[in-house]
N, C-alpha and C positions, 0 to 999 in steps of 0.2 A: 421803811420810808419816817420821815415826823411828822409829824402835824401839829397845827399853830391856831391855838381856841383863841378866839377874839373875844372878846364882852367890856362893859360898859357904858356904848354905842344912849345914846336918845338925843332927847330935847329939850332944849334948853338955852334960856331967856339971853338973848346978848349983855355980856357983865356976868355970865355965871359961868360954873364948870364943868367940867367932870372929866372923871377916870379912866384911862381906858385900860386894859390888862392883855396880856397873850401868853395864853402859856403851850410853851413846847411841849408834845409829847413822842411816847416810840425811841425811833436808834438813833438817842441822844449819845454822845459821844464828853463833847469837848466844841460848845456854843463859841464861835470868835463874835462879831458885829450882830446885834441884836435891832432893831428901828422900824421905822413906826412912814406910809406913805400918805399919800391923798389922794385922793381925785374929785373933781367936782366936777357935774354935769356939763359935757360939753368942754374939757377941758384935761389935758392932756395927765396923768398922774408925777407927782411929785413926791419931792423928800422935805417929810416932817423934820422927822428927829432919827441918829442913830448915836447907841453908846460900845461902844470898845468891852470887851469882859475882861475887862481892869476897870470900868464904871467912868470916859470918858467921854462928854456927849458932844455932840454937834445938832447945832441948829439951822434949818431956815432961819435967813435973815425974818423973813415973813410971819414967824413963830417966837423969835427971842424974848427975852424976858414974860412971856406970859404961859409959853410947858416948860413941862421940866421931863428928862426921859430919863427910867431909871429901871434900874436890875436884879435881882434875886436871882444869884445861879445858884444859889442849893432848891428852888425853886423850877431852873427854868425858864422867870417869868422880865418877863419886860412890864414897862405900865408908862404910861403916858398921864402927866394930871398938864391938863388946857386948864390955865384961866383966864377971865377977862375977852375972853368968846367972839370973836362977832361973826356976822353974818356971812362975809363971807371964807368962814372955817367951815362950811357948813361942806358937807366932802361922807365918800364913803373910806372909813381910815385903814392903813391895812397892814398887819406886823409882817418884816420880815427877819427872817434872820439865817445866818452863815454857818458851814459847820466844817472847817479842813475847805477840804480843795473840794468840795460836793459843790450840785446845783442849789442855787436861794430856794428860801422853804418862804411857800404866801401863805397869808389866813385866806380864812372866805372873806374876809371887812366887814365893820362895821357900821354903820351910820351913825352921819351924830350931824345932826340940825339947829341950828343958832335960830334961832323966830322967837317972835314977841306976839 
């Protein structure tokens, strides 16, 4: 089995920045896409950003120009740099991993709170 451990969440002021990290461990063979989703209170979980194994990123329109997703394949880690944060970015952020034809794996979630 694969485990995802997330870190980097916390409280930040509007306009501030945070960087989330998600490290995969366990039955790692060949990771395909990795990504980040978020779920705000009372809202459905939504895609934030994904990145392919060769480094091609895709972003939700709401975060384009503010967030940057990256990955370090040697460390089996995906990052999410979040800049110009807004209160509406407040959510629990979940890491996601795809590997071959196995089911998706999810992290435990890390809370990001944007507030003054």
